[in-house]
C-alpha positions as CSV (number, residue, x, y, z in Angstrom):
1,M,-71.5,6.0,17.2
2,I,-70.5,6.2,20.9
3,R,-70.2,9.9,20.7
4,L,-73.7,10.2,19.2
5,V,-75.1,8.1,21.9
6,A,-73.4,10.1,24.6
7,L,-74.6,13.4,23.0
8,W,-78.2,12.0,22.9
9,L,-78.0,11.1,26.6
10,L,-76.7,14.5,27.5
11,L,-79.5,16.2,25.7
12,A,-82.2,13.8,26.9
13,A,-81.3,13.9,30.6
14,P,-82.6,17.4,31.3
15,A,-85.8,16.7,29.4
16,A,-86.3,13.4,31.3
17,A,-85.8,15.1,34.6
18,S,-88.2,17.9,33.7
19,D,-91.0,15.4,33.1
20,G,-90.8,14.0,36.6
21,E,-91.7,15.4,40.0
22,Q,-89.0,16.9,42.2
23,I,-88.9,17.9,45.8
24,V,-88.1,21.5,46.9
25,A,-88.0,21.6,50.7
26,G,-86.7,23.5,53.7
27,L,-86.4,23.3,57.5
28,S,-87.5,25.8,60.1
29,Q,-84.0,25.3,61.6
30,N,-80.9,23.4,60.7
31,A,-79.3,23.4,64.2
32,V,-80.5,22.5,67.7
33,S,-78.7,23.6,70.8
34,I,-78.9,21.4,74.0
35,T,-78.6,23.5,77.1
36,A,-79.4,23.1,80.8
37,S,-82.9,24.3,80.1
38,F,-83.5,22.2,76.9
39,V,-86.9,20.4,77.1
40,G,-87.1,19.4,73.5
41,S,-87.8,21.1,70.2
42,E,-90.0,21.0,67.2
43,I,-88.8,21.1,63.6
44,L,-91.1,22.3,60.8
45,I,-90.4,20.5,57.5
46,Y,-92.0,22.1,54.5
47,G,-91.8,22.1,50.8
48,A,-93.3,21.8,47.4
49,V,-93.4,19.5,44.4
50,R,-91.9,21.0,41.3
51,R,-93.2,20.0,37.9
52,E,-92.5,21.0,34.4
53,S,-95.6,19.3,33.1
54,P,-99.1,18.4,34.5
55,A,-99.2,16.0,37.4
56,P,-99.4,12.3,36.4
57,T,-102.8,10.7,36.6
58,G,-103.5,7.4,38.3
59,A,-102.0,6.6,41.7
60,P,-102.2,9.6,44.1
61,L,-99.1,11.4,45.3
62,E,-97.9,10.6,48.8
63,V,-95.2,12.1,51.0
64,I,-93.1,10.4,53.7
65,I,-90.7,12.2,55.9
66,T,-88.1,10.6,58.2
67,V,-85.8,12.2,60.8
68,E,-83.0,9.9,61.9
69,G,-80.4,10.4,64.7
70,P,-76.9,9.0,64.8
71,A,-76.8,5.2,64.7
72,L,-75.1,3.3,67.6
73,P,-74.6,-0.3,68.6
74,Q,-77.2,-1.5,71.1
75,I,-77.1,-4.3,73.6
76,V,-80.5,-5.7,74.5
77,R,-80.7,-8.0,77.5
78,R,-83.5,-10.3,78.7
79,K,-84.0,-10.7,82.4
80,D,-85.5,-13.7,84.1
81,R,-86.5,-14.2,87.7
82,R,-84.5,-16.9,89.5
83,F,-85.1,-17.6,93.2
84,G,-86.8,-14.2,93.6
85,I,-83.9,-12.3,91.9
86,W,-84.0,-10.7,88.5
87,I,-80.9,-11.6,86.5
88,N,-79.7,-11.3,82.9
89,R,-80.2,-14.6,81.1
90,A,-79.5,-13.7,77.5
91,E,-78.4,-10.7,75.4
92,V,-77.8,-9.8,71.8
93,T,-75.8,-7.0,70.2
94,I,-77.6,-5.1,67.5
95,D,-75.0,-3.7,65.1
96,R,-76.6,-0.3,64.4
97,A,-79.8,1.3,65.6
98,P,-80.8,4.9,65.2
99,S,-80.6,6.8,68.5
100,F,-83.8,8.7,67.3
101,Y,-86.2,7.9,64.5
102,A,-89.4,9.6,63.5
103,V,-91.6,8.7,60.5
104,A,-94.4,11.0,59.3
105,S,-96.5,10.4,56.3
106,T,-99.6,11.4,54.4
107,G,-101.2,8.0,54.9
108,P,-100.7,4.4,56.2
109,L,-97.2,3.2,55.2
110,E,-98.5,-0.2,54.3
111,L,-100.6,1.4,51.6
112,I,-98.3,4.1,50.2
113,L,-94.9,2.3,50.3
114,S,-94.1,-1.1,48.9
115,D,-91.9,-3.6,50.7
116,T,-89.4,-3.5,47.9
117,E,-89.0,0.3,48.2
118,D,-88.9,0.1,51.9
119,L,-86.1,-2.5,51.7
120,R,-84.2,-0.3,49.2
121,H,-84.5,3.0,51.1
122,K,-84.8,1.7,54.7
123,I,-87.7,4.0,55.5
124,T,-89.7,2.3,58.2
125,I,-88.2,1.9,61.7
126,P,-87.6,-1.9,61.6
127,R,-85.7,-1.4,58.2
128,A,-83.6,1.3,59.7
129,I,-82.2,-1.1,62.4
130,R,-79.2,-3.1,61.3
131,A,-79.3,-6.4,63.1
132,V,-77.2,-8.7,61.0
133,G,-76.0,-11.9,62.7
134,I,-78.1,-11.7,65.9
135,A,-79.7,-15.1,65.0
136,A,-76.5,-16.8,66.1
137,E,-76.6,-15.1,69.5
138,A,-80.1,-16.2,70.6
139,E,-82.7,-18.6,69.5
140,D,-85.5,-16.0,69.5
141,A,-83.4,-13.1,68.2
142,P,-86.3,-11.2,66.6
143,T,-87.9,-10.7,70.0
144,F,-84.9,-8.7,71.0
145,V,-85.4,-6.3,68.1
146,D,-89.0,-6.0,69.1
147,A,-87.9,-5.2,72.7
148,L,-85.6,-2.5,71.4
149,L,-88.5,-1.0,69.4
150,R,-90.7,-1.0,72.4
151,I,-88.1,0.5,74.7
152,Q,-87.2,3.3,72.3
153,T,-90.9,4.0,71.6
154,D,-91.7,4.2,75.3
155,A,-88.8,6.6,75.7
156,G,-90.1,8.9,73.0
157,L,-87.2,8.2,70.7
158,Y,-89.0,6.2,68.0
159,S,-92.3,7.4,66.6
160,R,-94.6,6.8,63.6
161,A,-97.2,9.4,62.7
162,E,-99.3,8.4,59.8
163,G,-101.4,11.2,58.5
164,A,-99.1,13.8,60.1
165,V,-97.9,15.2,56.7
166,A,-100.3,17.7,55.3
167,L,-100.4,17.8,51.4
168,T,-102.3,20.6,49.7
169,E,-103.4,20.3,46.1
170,D,-100.7,17.6,45.4
171,T,-98.1,20.4,45.6
172,L,-97.4,21.9,49.0
173,F,-96.6,19.8,52.0
174,R,-95.6,20.3,55.6
175,A,-95.0,18.4,58.8
176,D,-94.0,19.1,62.4
177,V,-91.6,16.6,64.0
178,A,-91.1,16.8,67.8
179,L,-87.6,16.3,69.1
180,P,-87.5,15.0,72.7
181,A,-85.2,16.4,75.5
182,N,-83.1,13.2,75.6
183,L,-81.4,13.6,72.3
184,I,-77.7,12.8,71.8
185,E,-75.2,15.0,69.9
186,G,-74.7,14.5,66.2
187,D,-76.0,15.1,62.7
188,Y,-79.6,14.2,62.3
189,R,-80.7,13.1,58.8
190,V,-84.0,14.4,57.4
191,R,-85.3,12.5,54.3
192,I,-88.3,13.3,52.2
193,F,-89.8,10.8,49.8
194,L,-92.5,11.2,47.1
195,T,-94.3,8.0,46.2
196,R,-96.9,7.0,43.7
197,G,-98.4,3.5,43.8
198,G,-96.0,2.5,46.5
199,V,-92.9,3.5,44.4
200,V,-90.5,6.2,45.3
201,V,-90.4,8.8,42.5
202,D,-88.1,11.3,44.2
203,A,-86.1,11.8,47.4
204,L,-84.3,14.6,49.1
205,E,-82.0,14.7,52.1
206,R,-81.2,17.5,54.6
207,R,-79.2,17.6,57.8
208,I,-79.8,19.0,61.3
209,G,-76.9,19.5,63.7
210,V,-77.6,18.8,67.4
211,R,-74.9,20.1,69.7
212,K,-74.5,20.7,73.4
213,E,-73.8,24.3,74.4
214,G,-72.7,26.2,77.5
215,L,-71.6,24.2,80.6
216,E,-73.1,20.9,79.1
217,R,-70.6,21.1,76.2
218,F,-67.7,22.1,78.5
219,F,-68.3,19.1,80.8
220,T,-68.9,16.7,78.0
221,R,-65.7,17.6,76.2
222,M,-63.8,17.4,79.5
223,A,-65.2,13.9,80.2
224,F,-63.9,12.6,76.9
225,E,-60.7,14.7,76.4
226,Q,-59.5,15.0,80.1
227,P,-61.1,12.1,82.0
228,L,-58.7,12.5,85.0
229,A,-59.5,16.2,85.4
230,Y,-63.2,15.5,85.0
231,G,-63.1,12.8,87.7
232,L,-61.2,15.0,90.1
233,L,-63.6,17.9,89.5
234,A,-66.6,15.5,90.1
235,L,-65.0,14.4,93.4
236,V,-64.5,18.0,94.5
237,V,-68.0,18.9,93.6
238,A,-69.3,15.9,95.6
239,V,-67.2,16.8,98.6
240,V,-68.3,20.4,98.6
241,A,-72.0,19.5,98.1
242,G,-71.8,17.0,101.0
243,W,-70.1,19.5,103.3
244,G,-72.6,22.2,102.4
245,A,-75.5,19.9,103.1
246,A,-74.0,18.9,106.5
247,A,-73.4,22.6,107.4
248,A,-77.0,23.5,106.5
249,F,-78.4,20.6,108.5
250,R,-76.4,21.8,111.6
251,L,-77.7,25.3,111.2
252,L,-81.3,24.1,110.9
253,R,-81.1,21.6,113.8
254,P,-82.4,23.0,117.1
C-alpha cells in the first residue's frame, strides 16, 4: 500500500507542478564591481510566467521583486540635548538589518500581499529587519526601528517602488533596480514572487555578487589581513601628503 501511494505521488507531482504558474527570470548582470569611479549601478530584472494550462481566472496576477544586501547588526542611538550639548541617552542593538533593501512591485503591497504571506516570506522592509529582544533595551523600542528605516531610506539604501514592475499580458515582467554608490561587499539576494489574491503562488531566487576591485580591494584586504602594515602605510601617506602640501605652499608664497 505504501509503495502504491509513493508511486502515485511520484506520478502526480509533475502534473501538479505543470498546472501552476512558474517564474523564469534573468538578470542583466550577476556581478557588480566597486572601483574608485563607481557611482552606482542599475540592475535589470526580467522574466516570464510559464504555464502549462490557461491562466487562472479570478484574482489578478501580481509580481513583487526584492533586492537584499548582506545583513549586519545595527546600533541605533537616540540623542538628547542636555545643557546645550547633544549626548547619547539611549541605544538599542538590532540583531540583523539588511545593508541594502529595495522592493519593487506591480501595485500597492497592502493590496497584493497578505500579512500572513509577508510574515512567512519577509518581503516588506520592516519584516526583513530582525529586531528580537529590543523591547528589553528601551521602553519605546519600536521608535528605534522606525529611526533605522528613516536613516537608511534617506541614505538611499532602503527603497519601496510600487508600480515599478511592468507586467505585460500577465506573462512578461521587468523592473529596473538602482544600486547606490555606498554599497558594501557581499552577495545580494534577488527574490521574485508571484501573487494572486495576496497569496504567493511561486517564488524564485537569484544572487548578485558585489566586490571591490583594483586599489579599493587591495587596501580593504590589507586593512583586515595586515592591519599593522595598513596603519604604517596610512601614516606614511599622511606624512608625504602633509610634506607635499607644505612644500607647495612655500613655492606659492611670495
